[in-house]
C-alpha positions in Angstrom: -209.8 109.1 -103.3 -206.8 110.8 -101.6 -205.2 114.0 -102.5 -204.5 114.4 -106.2 -201.0 115.0 -107.6 -199.1 118.1 -108.7 -198.8 119.2 -112.3 -196.7 121.8 -114.0 -197.6 124.4 -116.7 -194.9 124.3 -119.3 -195.5 127.9 -120.4 -196.1 129.7 -117.2 -194.2 127.5 -114.7 -197.3 127.4 -112.4 -199.1 124.5 -110.8 -202.4 123.6 -112.5 -205.3 121.5 -111.3 -205.4 117.8 -112.0 -208.7 118.2 -113.9 -206.9 120.3 -116.6 -205.0 117.2 -117.7 -207.6 114.4 -117.3 -211.3 115.4 -117.2 -213.6 114.2 -114.4 -215.3 111.8 -116.9 -212.0 110.2 -117.7 -210.9 109.4 -114.2 -211.3 105.8 -113.1 -211.0 104.1 -109.8 -207.6 102.8 -109.0 -207.0 99.0 -109.1 -207.5 97.4 -105.8 -204.2 97.0 -104.0 -203.0 93.4 -104.2 -199.4 93.5 -103.0 -197.1 90.6 -103.7 -193.9 90.3 -101.8 -190.8 90.4 -104.0 -187.9 90.0 -101.7 -184.4 90.9 -102.9 -182.5 87.7 -103.7 -179.2 87.0 -102.0 -177.5 86.0 -105.2 -174.4 84.5 -103.7 -176.4 82.3 -101.2 -178.2 79.2 -102.3 -178.6 75.8 -100.7 -178.0 72.9 -103.0 -178.2 72.9 -106.8 -180.9 74.0 -109.2 -184.3 72.6 -108.3 -185.9 70.3 -110.9 -188.4 72.2 -113.0 -190.9 69.3 -113.3 -192.0 70.6 -116.7 -192.8 68.5 -119.7 -189.2 68.3 -120.9 -188.3 65.7 -123.5 -186.7 62.6 -122.0 -184.1 62.7 -124.7 -183.0 66.3 -124.0 -179.6 65.1 -122.8 -179.0 63.3 -126.0 -180.1 66.3 -128.0 -177.6 68.6 -126.2 -174.8 66.1 -126.5 -175.5 65.8 -130.2 -175.5 69.5 -130.8 -172.4 70.1 -128.7 -170.4 67.2 -130.3 -171.4 68.5 -133.8 -170.4 72.0 -132.7 -167.0 70.7 -131.5 -166.4 68.8 -134.8 -167.3 71.8 -137.0 -165.3 74.2 -134.9 -162.2 72.0 -135.0 -162.5 71.6 -138.8 -162.5 75.3 -139.3 -159.8 75.9 -136.8 -157.6 73.1 -138.2 -157.9 74.4 -141.7 -156.9 77.9 -140.5 -154.0 76.4 -138.4 -152.7 74.6 -141.5 -152.8 77.9 -143.4 -150.8 79.7 -140.8 -148.5 77.0 -139.6 -146.7 76.2 -142.9 -143.1 77.1 -142.4 -143.4 77.3 -138.6 -145.4 79.3 -136.1 -144.3 82.7 -134.7 -145.4 84.0 -131.4 -147.8 86.4 -133.0 -149.2 83.6 -135.1 -149.6 81.5 -132.0 -151.7 84.3 -130.4 -153.8 84.4 -133.6 -154.3 80.6 -133.6 -155.3 80.5 -129.9 -157.8 83.3 -130.2 -159.5 81.8 -133.3 -160.7 78.8 -131.2 -163.6 80.5 -129.4 -164.5 82.3 -132.6 -165.0 79.0 -134.5 -166.8 77.5 -131.5 -169.4 80.4 -131.5 -169.8 80.1 -135.3 -170.2 76.4 -135.2 -172.8 76.5 -132.4 -174.8 79.0 -134.5 -174.5 76.8 -137.5 -175.4 73.5 -135.8 -178.4 75.1 -134.0 -179.7 76.4 -137.4 -179.2 72.9 -139.0 -181.2 71.3 -136.2 -184.0 73.9 -136.6 -184.0 73.4 -140.4 -184.4 69.7 -140.1 -187.2 70.1 -137.5 -189.1 72.6 -139.6 -188.9 70.3 -142.7 -191.1 67.9 -140.9 -194.3 68.4 -139.0 -193.0 69.7 -135.6 -195.2 69.5 -132.6 -195.0 72.2 -129.9 -193.7 70.7 -126.7 -196.1 72.9 -124.7 -199.1 72.0 -126.8 -199.5 75.5 -128.3 -201.4 74.8 -131.5 -202.9 77.6 -133.6 -205.1 75.1 -135.4 -207.0 74.2 -132.2 -210.1 76.1 -131.1 -209.5 79.3 -129.2 -209.0 78.5 -125.5 -210.7 80.4 -122.6 -208.2 81.2 -119.9 -209.6 81.4 -116.4 -206.7 83.1 -114.7 -206.1 86.8 -114.9 -203.2 88.1 -116.9 -201.8 91.7 -116.8 -200.4 93.1 -120.0 -197.5 95.4 -118.9 -196.3 98.2 -121.3 -193.3 100.0 -119.7 -192.6 103.3 -121.4 -189.8 105.9 -121.1 -190.0 109.1 -123.2 -191.6 107.2 -126.1 -193.8 108.5 -128.9 -197.1 108.3 -127.0 -199.3 108.2 -130.2 -197.4 105.2 -131.5 -197.4 103.4 -128.2 -201.1 103.7 -127.7 -201.8 102.8 -131.4 -200.2 99.5 -130.7 -202.1 99.1 -127.4 -205.4 99.8 -129.1 -204.6 97.3 -131.8 -203.8 94.6 -129.2 -206.9 95.4 -127.2 -209.1 95.1 -130.3 -207.4 91.8 -131.2 -208.1 90.5 -127.7 -211.7 91.5 -128.0 -212.0 89.4 -131.2 -211.0 86.3 -129.2 -213.7 87.0 -126.6 -211.2 87.0 -123.8 -210.9 90.7 -123.0 -212.0 90.3 -119.4 -209.2 87.9 -118.7 -206.6 90.6 -119.5 -206.0 94.0 -117.9 -203.6 96.5 -119.5 -201.1 98.6 -117.5 -199.1 101.5 -119.0 -196.2 101.8 -116.6 -194.6 105.2 -117.3 -191.0 106.1 -116.3 -191.2 109.2 -118.6 -189.1 112.1 -117.4 -190.0 114.6 -120.2 -193.0 116.7 -119.2 -194.4 117.2 -122.7 -194.2 113.4 -123.4 -196.0 112.7 -120.1 -198.8 115.0 -121.1 -199.1 113.2 -124.5 -199.3 109.9 -122.6 -202.1 111.2 -120.4 -204.0 112.5 -123.4 -203.7 109.3 -125.3 -204.6 107.3 -122.3 -207.8 109.3 -121.8 -209.1 108.3 -125.2 -207.8 104.7 -125.0 -209.6 104.2 -121.6 -212.9 105.2 -123.1 -212.6 102.9 -126.1 -210.8 99.8 -124.6 -212.6 96.5 -124.1 -210.1 95.4 -121.4 -209.6 97.3 -118.2 -206.7 99.7 -118.6 -204.6 101.7 -116.1 -201.8 104.2 -116.3 -199.2 104.7 -113.6 -196.3 107.2 -113.6 -193.4 106.8 -111.2 -191.8 109.8 -109.7 -188.4 108.0 -109.7 -187.3 105.5 -112.3 -185.3 103.4 -109.9 -184.0 100.3 -111.5 -185.1 101.3 -115.0 -187.4 98.7 -116.7 -186.6 96.0 -114.1 -187.5 98.4 -111.3 -190.6 99.4 -113.1 -191.9 95.8 -113.4 -190.8 95.1 -109.8 -192.8 98.1 -108.6 -195.9 96.8 -110.4 -195.4 93.3 -108.9 -195.1 94.7 -105.4 -198.3 96.8 -105.8 -200.7 94.7 -107.8 -199.0 91.4 -108.6 -201.2 89.4 -106.1 -204.2 89.8 -108.4 -202.7 88.3 -111.5 -201.5 84.8 -112.2 -199.5 86.0 -115.2 -197.9 89.1 -116.6 -197.3 89.6 -120.3 -194.2 91.8 -120.5 -193.9 94.1 -123.5 -191.5 96.8 -124.8 -192.7 100.1 -126.1 -192.4 98.8 -129.7 -194.0 95.4 -129.0 -197.1 94.2 -130.8 -198.9 90.9 -130.2 -202.1 89.4 -131.5 -204.9 88.6 -129.2 -204.7 84.9 -130.2 -201.0 84.7 -129.3 -201.6 86.3 -125.9 -204.6 84.0 -125.2 -202.7 80.8 -126.2 -199.7 81.8 -124.0 -202.0 82.3 -121.0 -203.6 79.0 -121.7 -200.2 77.2 -121.9 -199.3 78.7 -118.5 -202.5 77.4 -117.0 -201.9 73.9 -118.4 -198.3 73.8 -117.2 -198.3 75.1 -113.6 -194.5 74.6 -113.2 -193.6 76.8 -116.1 -192.3 80.2 -115.0 -191.8 81.9 -118.4 -192.6 81.4 -122.1 -190.6 83.6 -124.5 -191.9 84.2 -128.1 -189.8 85.1 -131.1 -190.9 88.6 -132.3 -190.7 89.3 -136.0 -189.5 92.8 -137.0 -192.0 94.9 -138.8 -192.5 98.4 -140.2 -188.9 98.7 -141.4 -188.6 101.8 -143.7 -184.9 102.6 -144.0 -182.4 100.4 -145.9 -180.9 99.2 -142.6 -184.2 98.4 -140.9 -185.5 96.6 -144.0 -182.4 94.5 -144.2 -182.8 93.4 -140.6 -186.5 92.8 -141.1 -185.9 90.6 -144.1 -183.0 88.6 -142.6 -184.9 87.9 -139.3 -187.9 86.7 -141.2 -186.0 84.6 -143.7 -183.7 82.7 -141.5 -184.2 83.7 -137.9 -186.7 80.9 -137.3 -184.3 78.1 -138.2 -181.9 79.2 -135.4 -184.8 79.9 -133.0 -186.4 76.5 -133.6 -183.0 74.8 -133.1 -182.4 76.7 -129.9 -185.8 75.7 -128.6 -185.1 72.0 -129.6 -182.0 71.7 -127.4 -182.7 74.3 -124.7 -186.0 72.7 -123.4 -187.1 74.1 -120.0 -183.7 75.8 -119.5 -184.1 78.5 -122.1 -183.6 82.3 -121.7 -185.6 85.5 -121.6 -185.3 88.5 -123.9 -187.1 90.9 -121.6 -190.2 91.5 -123.8 -192.9 89.7 -125.8 -193.0 87.0 -123.1 -195.5 85.7 -120.5 -194.2 85.3 -116.9 -195.8 83.6 -113.9 -196.2 86.4 -111.4 -195.8 84.4 -108.3 -192.7 82.6 -109.6 -191.1 85.9 -110.7 -191.8 87.6 -107.4 -190.3 84.8 -105.3 -187.1 84.4 -107.4 -186.3 87.6 -109.3 -185.9 90.4 -106.8 -182.6 91.9 -108.1 -180.2 93.5 -105.7 -177.7 96.2 -106.4 -174.5 94.5 -107.2 -171.3 95.2 -105.2 -168.2 96.5 -106.8 -167.2 99.3 -109.1 -168.7 99.9 -112.5 -169.2 98.2 -114.9 -169.7 95.1 -112.7 -171.4 96.9 -109.7 -174.6 98.9 -109.4 -178.0 98.2 -110.8 -178.4 95.1 -112.9 -178.6 96.3 -116.5 -179.4 93.3 -118.7 -181.8 91.9 -116.2 -183.7 89.5 -118.5 -181.0 86.8 -118.8 -180.4 86.8 -115.1 -184.1 86.7 -114.3 -184.5 83.6 -116.4 -181.5 82.0 -114.7 -183.0 82.7 -111.3 -186.4 81.4 -112.3 -184.8 78.2 -113.4 -182.8 78.0 -110.2 -186.0 78.2 -108.2 -187.4 75.2 -110.0 -189.5 77.0 -112.7 -189.3 76.0 -116.3 -188.2 78.6 -118.9 -189.4 77.8 -122.4 -189.4 79.2 -125.9 -192.5 79.1 -128.1 -190.9 78.1 -131.4 -194.0 77.8 -133.6 -196.3 80.5 -132.2 -196.9 83.5 -134.5 -198.4 86.9 -133.9 -195.4 88.4 -132.0 -193.8 91.5 -133.4 -191.4 94.3 -132.6 -189.5 97.1 -134.4 -185.8 97.6 -134.9 -183.4 100.6 -134.9 -183.7 102.5 -138.1 -180.0 103.0 -138.7 -176.6 101.7 -137.8 -175.8 104.5 -135.3 -178.9 103.7 -133.2 -178.1 100.0 -133.5 -174.6 100.6 -132.2 -176.0 102.7 -129.3 -178.4 99.9 -128.3 -175.6 97.4 -128.8 -173.4 99.4 -126.4 -176.1 99.2 -123.8 -176.5 95.5 -124.2 -172.7 95.1 -124.1 -172.6 97.0 -120.8 -175.3 94.7 -119.3 -173.7 91.5 -120.6 -170.3 92.4 -119.3 -171.9 92.8 -115.9 -172.8 89.1 -116.1 -169.2 87.9 -115.9 -169.1 87.5 -112.1 -172.7 86.2 -112.0 -171.9 83.1 -114.1 -170.5 81.4 -111.0 -173.5 82.1 -108.8 -174.4 79.1 -106.7 -177.4 77.0 -107.6 -177.7 78.0 -111.3 -178.5 75.2 -113.8 -175.5 74.6 -116.1 -177.7 75.6 -119.1 -178.4 78.9 -117.4 -174.7 79.4 -117.0 -174.2 78.6 -120.7 -176.7 81.2 -121.7 -174.9 83.8 -119.6 -171.6 82.8 -121.1 -173.0 83.0 -124.7 -174.3 86.5 -123.9 -170.9 87.6 -122.6 -169.1 86.0 -125.6 -171.4 87.8 -128.1 -169.5 91.0 -127.2 -166.1 89.5 -126.2 -165.7 87.8 -129.6 -165.3 91.2 -131.4 -162.1 92.2 -129.5 -160.9 88.6 -129.8 -161.4 88.8 -133.5 -159.7 92.2 -133.6 -156.6 91.0 -131.7 -156.4 87.7 -133.7 -156.6 89.7 -136.9 -154.1 92.2 -135.8 -151.7 89.5 -134.7 -152.0 87.7 -138.0 -151.5 90.9 -140.1 -148.5 92.1 -138.2 -146.9 88.7 -138.4 -147.4 88.6 -142.2 -146.1 92.1 -142.6 -142.9 91.2 -140.7 -142.1 88.4 -143.1 -139.0 89.6 -145.2 -140.1 88.0 -148.5 -143.3 90.0 -148.4 -141.5 93.3 -148.1 -139.8 92.6 -151.4 -143.1 92.1 -153.3 -144.0 95.7 -154.3 -147.4 95.8 -156.0 -146.1 96.5 -159.5 -146.4 94.5 -162.7 -142.6 94.1 -162.9 -142.4 92.3 -159.5 -145.6 90.2 -159.7 -144.1 87.3 -161.5 -141.0 87.1 -159.3 -143.1 87.5 -156.2 -145.4 84.7 -157.3 -142.6 82.2 -157.7 -141.1 83.3 -154.3 -144.4 83.2 -152.4 -146.8 80.7 -153.8 -147.0 77.5 -151.8 -149.8 75.2 -153.1 -150.2 73.6 -149.7 -151.0 77.0 -148.3 -153.4 77.7 -151.1 -155.2 74.4 -150.5 -155.4 75.0 -146.7 -156.6 78.6 -147.3 -159.3 77.4 -149.6 -160.6 74.9 -147.0 -160.5 77.5 -144.3 -162.5 79.9 -146.5 -165.0 77.3 -147.5 -165.6 76.1 -143.9 -165.8 79.7 -142.6 -168.3 80.6 -145.4 -170.5 77.6 -144.5 -170.5 78.5 -140.8 -171.2 82.1 -141.4 -173.8 81.9 -144.2 -175.1 78.4 -143.9 -178.0 79.3 -141.6 -179.1 82.0 -144.1 -179.0 79.6 -147.0 -180.9 77.0 -145.0 -183.6 79.6 -144.3 -183.9 80.3 -148.0 -184.1 76.6 -148.8 -186.9 76.3 -146.2 -188.9 79.0 -147.9 -188.4 77.5 -151.3 -189.8 74.2 -149.9 -193.1 76.0 -149.1 -194.9 77.3 -152.1 -197.3 79.5 -150.0 -194.3 81.4 -148.6 -192.5 82.0 -151.9 -195.1 84.5 -153.0 -195.0 86.2 -149.6 -191.3 87.0 -150.1 -191.9 88.3 -153.6 -190.9 85.2 -155.6 -187.8 83.2 -156.0 -185.8 85.9 -157.8 -186.4 88.5 -155.2 -185.6 86.0 -152.4 -182.3 85.2 -154.0 -181.5 88.8 -154.8 -182.4 89.8 -151.2 -180.3 87.0 -149.8 -177.3 88.0 -151.9 -177.6 91.7 -151.0 -178.1 91.0 -147.3 -175.1 88.6 -147.2 -173.0 91.3 -148.9 -174.2 94.0 -146.5 -173.7 91.9 -143.4 -170.2 91.0 -144.5 -169.4 94.8 -144.9 -171.0 95.7 -141.6 -169.3 93.0 -139.6 -165.9 94.7 -139.5 -167.6 97.9 -138.5 -169.3 96.2 -135.6 -166.0 94.6 -134.7 -164.5 98.1 -134.2 -167.6 99.6 -132.5 -168.0 96.7 -130.1 -164.3 96.5 -129.3 -164.2 100.2 -128.5 -167.4 99.9 -126.4 -166.0 97.1 -124.4 -162.7 98.9 -123.8 -164.5 102.0 -122.7 -166.9 100.2 -120.5 -164.1 98.3 -118.7 -162.3 101.6 -118.3 -165.4 103.0 -116.4 -166.9 105.0 -119.3 -170.3 103.3 -119.1 -172.4 106.0 -120.9 -176.1 106.6 -120.5 -179.3 104.7 -121.3 -181.0 106.9 -123.9 -184.4 106.2 -125.4 -184.2 104.3 -128.7 -185.1 106.2 -131.8 -187.2 104.0 -134.1 -188.3 106.6 -136.7 -185.2 108.4 -137.7 -185.2 108.6 -141.5 -181.7 109.9 -142.3 -178.2 110.4 -140.9 -176.3 113.5 -142.1 -172.7 113.3 -143.3 -171.6 115.1 -140.2 -173.3 112.7 -137.9 -172.0 109.7 -139.8 -168.4 111.0 -139.9 -168.5 112.0 -136.2 -169.5 108.4 -135.2 -167.9 106.3 -137.9 -165.2 108.5 -139.5 -162.4 107.0 -137.3 -163.3 103.6 -138.8 -163.2 104.8 -142.4 -159.8 106.6 -141.7 -158.4 103.4 -140.2 -159.5 101.4 -143.2 -158.0 103.8 -145.7 -154.7 103.8 -143.7 -154.5 100.0 -143.7 -155.3 99.8 -147.4 -152.4 102.2 -148.2 -150.1 100.1 -145.9 -151.2 96.8 -147.5 -150.8 98.2 -151.1 -147.2 97.0 -151.1 -148.0 93.5 -149.9 -150.3 92.1 -152.5 -151.3 88.8 -150.8 -152.2 90.7 -147.6 -154.2 93.2 -149.5 -156.2 90.5 -151.2 -156.7 88.5 -148.0 -158.0 91.4 -146.1 -160.0 93.1 -148.9 -163.5 92.1 -147.6 -162.6 93.5 -144.1 -161.0 96.7 -145.5 -164.0 97.3 -147.8 -166.3 97.4 -144.8 -164.0 99.7 -142.8 -163.4 102.1 -145.7 -167.1 102.3 -146.5 -168.2 102.8 -142.8 -169.4 106.4 -143.3 -171.2 106.0 -146.6 -172.8 102.7 -145.5 -174.1 104.4 -142.4 -175.7 107.1 -144.4 -177.1 104.7 -147.0 -178.5 102.4 -144.3 -180.4 105.3 -142.7 -181.9 106.5 -146.0 -185.7 106.2 -145.8 -186.3 107.1 -149.5 -183.9 104.5 -150.7 -185.6 102.0 -148.4 -189.0 102.8 -149.8 -187.6 102.4 -153.3 -186.4 98.9 -152.4 -189.8 98.2 -151.1 -191.5 99.4 -154.3 -189.2 97.1 -156.3 -190.0 94.2 -154.0 -186.5 93.8 -152.5 -186.4 92.6 -148.9 -190.1 91.9 -149.0 -191.6 89.8 -146.2 -195.0 88.1 -146.0 -196.1 90.5 -143.2 -195.3 93.4 -145.5 -196.9 92.0 -148.6 -200.1 91.1 -146.8 -200.0 92.8 -143.4 -201.8 91.0 -140.6 -204.8 92.9 -139.3 -203.1 93.8 -136.1 -200.2 95.4 -138.0 -202.5 97.4 -140.1 -204.5 98.5 -137.0 -201.3 99.6 -135.2 -200.5 102.0 -138.0 -203.7 103.9 -137.4 -203.9 107.1 -135.2 -204.1 106.5 -131.5 -204.9 110.0 -130.3 -204.8 113.6 -131.3 -202.2 116.2 -130.2 -202.7 117.4 -126.6 -203.8 120.8 -127.7 -206.8 119.3 -129.5 -207.8 117.4 -126.4 -207.6 120.5 -124.2 -208.7 123.4 -126.3 -207.9 126.8 -124.8 -205.7 125.4 -122.1 -201.9 125.5 -121.7 -199.8 122.4 -122.3 -199.3 120.7 -118.9 -197.5 117.6 -117.8 -197.2 115.6 -114.6 -194.0 116.0 -112.7 -195.0 114.0 -109.7 -197.1 110.9 -109.4 -200.5 111.5 -107.8 -200.5 110.7 -104.2 -202.9 107.8 -104.8 -200.0 106.3 -106.9 -202.4 103.7 -108.1 -204.6 105.4 -110.6 -204.0 105.4 -114.3 -205.8 108.7 -114.6 
């Protein structure tokens, strides 16, 4: 082995020997170099259109897509027309025209979400067959090709990360396929103490693991996660047919990993298969709400999306298996030209990578019926908004990439949907503002002071039954589009007796659905404000950082909540006072005003771990994985390693600040 790397003593600022961090018995030989060329792609240059994927796509995929899109257009038009009829009575002002125009993309997005969920619901009511032949009722396959499990980490809780890795390794061992999988911990950690903890946990994990395991720490985290994965591909990708990409909070059963690898072997033109991770380990009110909602109705939308996406699906960046050769030849990402936020490193790399894979002729699929894939969520609204801002920054960067030559039109659609997911908030904000200002400028409204003496006169002056009827239809259609998928998810559970008990019974399902719908309605205006502000600041060049996600915070103080969300509550209170003298406007905007006014207390309540545990004790927001945790979830909650001081008694705390010169060894 070549010269060993430099380490730093945190207490004395002196260099220490490599052996004080990892003992001689813990060091392992580095993986044999197997470089795989990953050339940077000239995004703006491509000859011809998207190459055919030659995967087992359904012959009626075109009809499926036309059916979904036509249904989406009909539902969107119905909602928009009802709203138009409400606004247009008595003529349309310029501000009202702005509102009407901006509502069109909002209704299109809601209608697509609803129609996708309806398709998924209908498919799941029958006996769906996985298009890739992934069937958990069949005997366990024996993959022949080698698969690398990649766990990129960046200043994460090492004990929790390695607890998950140990659980996955043990689950793989139960399938008898450990030797087909190697595990790589790819560290971009910059914190010296965290790096030490990673090394200590790795030392124990390596001794106990059934699969081969390796640890590599980069000296520079160029390209963030995308660069971390690309660095691995360039160094060792030639030895592995597939790479199973995880996040630090990912958890997958051995069976799920084996069946994914088997599907890749059976379909050699597939470049990527994305699973749907279920949220687990939610402790706070906010996390438990997300966990319950995703488990209850997420699968109807996921199944519907898989039904009409086919081999032109998308990538979420984790809990997915990727064909290494296909990834290397198509997904070398350049640094984008132009000023921020559009220039620089590609931030949301996953959606672009799936588009480039498909452009290169590789199929990109979802695995709609495969279980055993899990992740965790932010524990509170502040961390959720921080993560949302990062995603917003990355998706905004996709705007000039939508027109890249050679992309499949479905890949362009996925990029557009990603951009719209953040553009819709400011569109809603402007449409809402235009409508409110227009109503406030109506002279007859100014006469209607909110007093008992004026109510009767105001009613005679203002009530138009045509407007009431149109408003009722607009509200009904909007409610169906917004909450229909959630109701369909509940109906699906009620149709399966074995699932009812897992969710705690019918009463708890209905109670959880009602509370979740209420909370989501209250949080939606808050997210409208935070996403609008984030988009404006990002476009103005204030892009912010890329901080590590906190997953275990159990409270948000009143100071933290007010600092982050106080401006929203103040805005809501101000608007409520202004609307007090316009009764119909106050009534129409009450659901939105309630969410704005309660922004601070809702943020604090959502981050409350004790309240979340009380909900759990009472069975509210219960999920099957919580009522009867799968073995791998239970195993991942166990200890992974002891604190570094216990591993190195009598020695100072040390941490690596430079990658060993070998750059290949996990030790």
